[in-house]
N, C-alpha and C positions, 0 to 999 in steps of 0.2 A: 079751197086755193088751188089757183092755177096749177097746172102742170109745170115742172118745172124743165127748163128747155136749156140746151147748152148750144152757145156760138161760138165755136174755135176760132179764135185768131190766127189767122195764115201770116201774121208777122212772123211765127217759131215756124214756118214752112220751110221747106227747102225750094227758094226761089228760081232755082233751074228746073223745077219740076212742079210748077204750079196746079198747071192743069190736072196731074196725076193725084197731087196732094189733096185737091178738092174732091175727087172721085175717090179718094179715101174716106176722106170725111162723110161724105154721103153714106159710103158702104158701112162706115164705121156707127152710124146712126144720130149724126148731127142734126139738129134741127135748124140751123142756118148756118151763115158762113159771115164770119166778122172780118171787114175790111178795115184795117186804118189807113187813112189818109193823111199824111203829115206834109206840110210844107216848107219846114226849115225857119219858120217865121214865127208862126204861133205857138208851136212848138220847137224844139232844138234837136231834129231830125229829118229826114226826108225820105218819102215811102212812094208808094205806087199812085198814079194818077188815074183818071177816066178810062183812057185808052188800054190801059191794062186790065181794069175792070170789064170792059166792051170785050176784051179778045177770051176772057174767063166765063164769060156769061154761057158760053156753050156746051161748059162742062158739067153743069148742074141744073137742076129746076130749083134748088134748096134757094130759101130767100137770103139775097144778098144784104147784110146788115152792115151798112156803111157809115163807118164815124168818122167824119169831117173834122179834124182839127188844122184847119186852114181859115186866114183871115186876109182880106174881107170873105165871107163865105159867101153872101148872098149873090153875089153875080155867077158863081159856078155851080149852084144847086141844079140850074136846068143841066150841065152835062153830065152831071152824076146819074140823075133821073134819067137821060137818055142813053148813058152805057149801060143799065141793066139795074141800078140799086133800086131795092125793094123798100126799105127802111132807110131814112136819111136823117141823121144825128148830128146836130150843130151844138156849139156852146155859146151861150149869151154873149160872153166877151168879144165873139169873132164877128157880130153883125149890129149895125147901127139901130135897127127895128127888130127885135127879136118876133113879135106879133105878127109883123109883117113876113119875115122868113119864114114864119110857121105858115101861114096863110099861102105863101108860094108853092112850099111843098106839098100842102094839100090840094092845090091846083093841079098839079100834076100826078094826082091820084098816087102819092105815097105815102106810106106810113112816115109820121115825125116822131123824131127823137132830140131830147135836150140833154145835153150832157153836163154834169155840175163836178167840176175840179174838186180836190180834198179841201181847197179854200174857199169854195165857192158856196155862199148861202144858197139856203133853199128857198128864202122868199123871192128870188129872181123869176120861179116858176109856177108859185105857189097858186097864182091868181091864172094860170093858163092852163093846170091839167084837166081841164074839159076839154081842150082842144088839141092835147098831144097824145099820140099811142104809148110813149116810153119814155122814162126817163133812166139816164144812163149816170149811174155814179160811179165816179172814178175812184179806187181804191189805191192808188196811185197818183204820181205826178205824170200826167201824160208826154209821151215824148220817147220813151225807149222801153222793150220788153225785158220781162227778167227783174223787174224790180219787186222790193218786198212789200206785201199787202200794209195796209195803213187800217186795224180795227177801228179807230175814231170815225171812221166814215157809217160805220154800222148804225149810229143815232140818226143819220141820216134817213136811213133805210125804214127805221122805226118810224120816223117822224112821216115820212111819206107814206108809210103802210097803215098808218093810222087817220092821214088826211083821206085817203083813197077808201077804206071803209067807212067813215062818217059822213063821206057826199056822195057815197056808193057809186063810185068811179071806176073806170076799166084798164086804165093805160098799166103797162108793164113795167116792172122794176128790175133794170138790169145792173150789174156790177162787172166791173172789169178792172184788171190791176192785181196780179200776184197772186191769184184765185188758184188754189191745191185742194187736196182731199181732205186737209184741216179745216181750213177755215171756209170753205164751201158750206159746210153744215152749218157755221153761224151765220152765214150772208142769208141764206134759205131760211133758218130760224128769223133771221129780222125781219124778211119779207121779200125779199129779192126771189123773183121766178125766172129769171134769164141769167145763167153764169156765162161770162166771157173768158176762156182760158187758152192759152196759146201754148207754153211749157209744157203744163202738165200732160195736155190733150196728145201733144206732138212725142214728150220725150220720155215720159214714165212708163214701167212695164216694158222696156225694149219697145218704144214704140208701138205697142198694142193700141190703138186708137179706140178700136170698141170696147176694150176693157175700161180703159180710162173715162171715156164720157159715161160709160155705165156705173162706174164708181163715184163719179159727180154727181150723176142724177139720183143715187141711192143714197145720199149725204146724210 
């Protein structure tokens, strides 16, 4: 089994101190930095764009795990690549041609992720799993932090893990949404190897990031 990695979401960080918050995550043992990009259109919230990612790039060498919740997404892929994204994750519903968007990301020498919302069927990606690096399973409806975990999505992870083993594929399985010390164990047992967590990493144990990351990894 792949090593468990933690990708803390800076959606839960202090936005007035983002550079320092990213440094704290690196010192605390984060494996990558999860950056949620929302446009107020594809999802009902608005967050940071490419200029902020570019500004934050100087603060760490950790991979930027950039989740684009924007539509139409294809024409903005280049901007986020140039800003410093290492992994670019998109939603099938946000592009007219998922395969073409995947190829575009690959042509920029970035890792490709595809995200599935709680109601999105897995068959939208099953024929493309050999072309992508990561499948992000949303365990909440995207748009806001602090939502309650939806355990029903664990079945999707189990199905993906089964396909992965049967076809001997190498993609990562990431989960994002309401991840805490209790359900992280369930996600790992189902087959996830990357956990996105915001509130738990930044707020639990009086903000002891290293302790919280270690606890998530040892679930």
